[in-house]
Backbone bond lengths (Angstrom), bond angles and torsions (degrees), N, CA, C in turn:
res aa  C-N    CA-C-N  psi(-1)  N-CA   C-N-CA  omega(-1)  CA-C   N-CA-C  phi
1 X - - - 1.439 - - 1.522 107.58 -
2 X 1.300 117.13 129.80 1.461 122.28 177.64 1.513 108.60 -114.48
3 X 1.326 116.48 126.75 1.456 121.67 -179.55 1.517 108.73 -102.85
4 X 1.318 117.40 113.25 1.454 121.15 -175.59 1.513 114.33 -128.41
5 X 1.305 118.84 -4.44 1.459 119.32 -172.57 1.518 111.74 -71.05
6 X 1.322 115.48 159.18 1.457 121.30 -177.82 1.522 112.26 -78.40
7 X 1.323 118.56 -13.30 1.459 121.31 -179.99 1.515 111.96 -76.97
8 X 1.333 116.49 171.36 1.459 121.22 177.75 1.521 109.79 -61.71
9 X 1.328 116.72 136.87 1.461 122.53 179.99 1.518 108.96 -119.31
10 X 1.317 116.59 137.03 1.457 121.75 172.24 1.514 107.38 -119.95
11 X 1.315 117.07 116.75 1.457 122.16 177.19 1.515 106.58 -107.50
12 X 1.325 116.44 114.38 1.452 121.78 -178.52 1.519 107.88 -122.31
13 X 1.320 116.30 117.80 1.459 121.09 -176.91 1.520 110.34 -87.87
14 X 1.321 115.54 124.51 1.465 121.56 172.92 1.520 107.00 -132.77
15 X 1.319 117.49 166.93 1.459 120.28 178.53 1.525 110.52 -57.20
16 X 1.318 117.26 -39.36 1.459 121.22 -179.26 1.519 111.70 -65.50
17 X 1.332 117.24 -48.76 1.464 119.28 -176.98 1.515 111.72 -70.70
18 X 1.335 117.98 -36.18 1.458 119.35 -179.34 1.515 112.01 -72.60
19 X 1.320 118.22 -32.52 1.457 120.42 176.62 1.520 111.55 -74.43
20 X 1.320 117.30 -25.58 1.462 121.36 -179.07 1.522 111.65 -80.02
21 X 1.325 117.13 -33.32 1.464 119.98 -176.88 1.517 109.83 -165.32
22 X 1.302 115.36 171.78 1.457 121.83 175.20 1.516 107.83 -108.82
23 X 1.304 116.71 127.54 1.454 120.48 178.63 1.518 110.43 -79.69
24 X 1.301 116.38 134.59 1.457 122.17 172.26 1.515 106.37 -126.20
25 X 1.304 116.24 115.46 1.466 122.17 -179.08 1.511 106.17 -100.00
26 X 1.321 116.50 99.05 1.460 119.06 -174.16 1.517 110.43 -143.51
27 X 1.294 114.74 175.22 1.455 120.88 179.67 1.509 110.53 129.99
28 X 1.296 116.04 -175.35 1.455 120.66 178.89 1.524 109.24 -74.29
29 X 1.312 116.20 150.04 1.458 120.64 -179.51 1.517 111.26 -57.70
30 X 1.312 117.77 -28.20 1.463 120.76 -178.30 1.527 112.13 -67.12
31 X 1.341 118.82 -16.36 1.469 120.55 178.54 1.517 111.98 -84.04
32 X 1.325 118.84 -12.11 1.456 121.53 178.90 1.517 109.29 -81.74
33 X 1.325 116.60 137.35 1.456 120.52 179.53 1.521 109.74 -122.88
34 X 1.312 116.79 167.32 1.454 122.03 -178.78 1.508 114.14 -64.87
35 X 1.321 118.16 -13.56 1.457 120.95 -179.77 1.517 113.97 -95.69
36 X 1.332 118.30 0.43 1.463 121.29 -179.17 1.523 110.74 -66.36
37 X 1.339 116.38 142.23 1.460 121.82 -177.68 1.521 110.81 -135.91
38 X 1.329 116.37 140.36 1.463 122.35 170.63 1.524 107.11 -120.86
39 X 1.332 116.38 119.96 1.461 122.09 -177.91 1.520 108.41 -130.38
40 X 1.330 116.52 112.74 1.459 120.84 -178.51 1.514 113.89 -72.12
41 X 1.320 118.05 -19.05 1.457 120.87 179.19 1.522 111.98 73.65
42 X 1.323 116.24 -160.08 1.463 121.93 -176.95 1.523 110.86 -78.53
43 X 1.319 116.09 161.42 1.457 121.26 178.04 1.517 111.79 87.13
44 X 1.325 115.58 -174.33 1.462 121.52 -179.45 1.522 108.22 -90.84
45 X 1.331 116.44 116.07 1.461 121.42 -175.37 1.522 110.34 -120.89
46 X 1.330 115.26 141.96 1.460 122.13 178.82 1.519 108.51 -119.88
47 X 1.321 116.35 126.85 1.459 121.40 171.23 1.517 105.98 -97.44
48 X 1.323 117.24 113.52 1.461 122.31 -178.47 1.520 108.83 -100.74
49 X 1.323 116.23 118.31 1.460 122.73 178.71 1.521 107.74 -107.51
50 X 1.329 116.78 118.03 1.455 119.87 -178.28 1.515 110.31 -124.38
51 X 1.303 115.68 149.03 1.455 121.48 178.76 1.513 110.80 119.00
52 X 1.314 115.93 168.93 1.466 120.02 -177.38 1.525 112.10 -79.87
53 X 1.315 116.44 160.19 1.458 120.93 171.14 1.504 113.87 96.90
54 X 1.326 115.32 -153.89 1.462 122.71 -175.26 1.519 110.74 -112.82
55 X 1.316 115.98 147.37 1.457 122.69 175.37 1.521 106.97 -116.66
56 X 1.312 117.35 111.29 1.461 121.73 -178.40 1.521 108.72 -106.13
57 X 1.312 116.30 104.75 1.459 121.52 -178.69 1.520 112.03 -94.66
58 X 1.324 117.07 4.46 1.464 121.64 -176.90 1.525 112.52 -64.91
59 X 1.325 118.29 -24.37 1.457 121.16 -178.35 1.515 114.36 -80.92
60 X 1.336 117.71 -4.85 1.458 120.60 -179.82 1.522 110.82 -73.48
61 X 1.321 116.24 142.05 1.461 120.66 176.05 1.521 110.37 -68.82
62 X 1.342 116.75 -32.52 1.461 121.30 179.19 1.517 109.07 -148.37
63 X 1.326 116.24 136.94 1.459 123.24 173.69 1.521 106.27 -140.73
64 X 1.333 116.30 104.97 1.465 119.68 -172.84 1.524 110.71 -151.43
65 X 1.330 115.86 161.72 1.454 121.01 171.02 1.513 115.78 83.74
66 X 1.320 119.38 8.71 1.461 121.63 178.24 1.524 109.05 -104.54
67 X 1.323 116.43 122.90 1.452 120.71 179.27 1.528 111.47 -85.20
68 X 1.319 116.95 -18.76 1.467 120.70 -179.49 1.525 109.80 -144.60
69 X 1.323 115.99 138.07 1.464 122.08 171.71 1.518 106.31 -119.40
70 X 1.324 116.54 118.94 1.462 121.87 -178.13 1.521 109.46 -112.65
71 X 1.319 116.21 134.74 1.464 120.56 175.60 1.514 108.93 -118.20
72 X 1.327 116.07 144.19 1.461 119.34 176.80 1.520 110.34 -156.65
73 X 1.304 114.21 144.12 1.455 122.82 173.07 1.511 106.86 -167.85
74 X 1.298 116.99 111.78 1.460 122.09 -173.62 1.524 113.11 -65.46
75 X 1.323 117.53 -37.01 1.462 120.80 -173.16 1.522 113.15 -81.54
76 X 1.311 117.99 -15.58 1.460 120.28 -176.46 1.518 109.56 -134.47
77 X 1.304 117.09 126.71 1.455 121.38 -177.07 1.517 112.55 -79.80
78 X 1.325 117.69 -26.80 1.465 120.86 -174.86 1.522 110.82 -97.40
79 X 1.312 116.55 86.72 1.459 122.51 172.36 1.520 106.39 -111.17
80 X 1.317 117.31 127.63 1.460 120.47 -176.87 1.516 110.56 -122.66
81 X 1.309 115.44 156.18 1.458 122.08 177.97 1.514 107.99 -137.53
82 X 1.326 116.89 135.43 1.459 119.27 178.46 1.517 109.98 -133.31
83 X 1.315 115.62 148.60 1.468 121.71 176.04 1.494 107.75 -152.18
């Protein structure tokens, strides 16, 4: 599932939703709004951020429930994440 709309997005990970599909939160920065939320839910959850550049999660209305945040990008050594 790819979330690209300009409206507020709530991504909530549950066993049902994760078994049904893989969430990909991507698109241009202009599609992210102040109401966007990432919620890992119960259990051990990993937010995997891949690709070059910086990931700024400070604009999210809520960021919770992730026990691990992993970043990776083979072609670029400097990948950063802020919240």
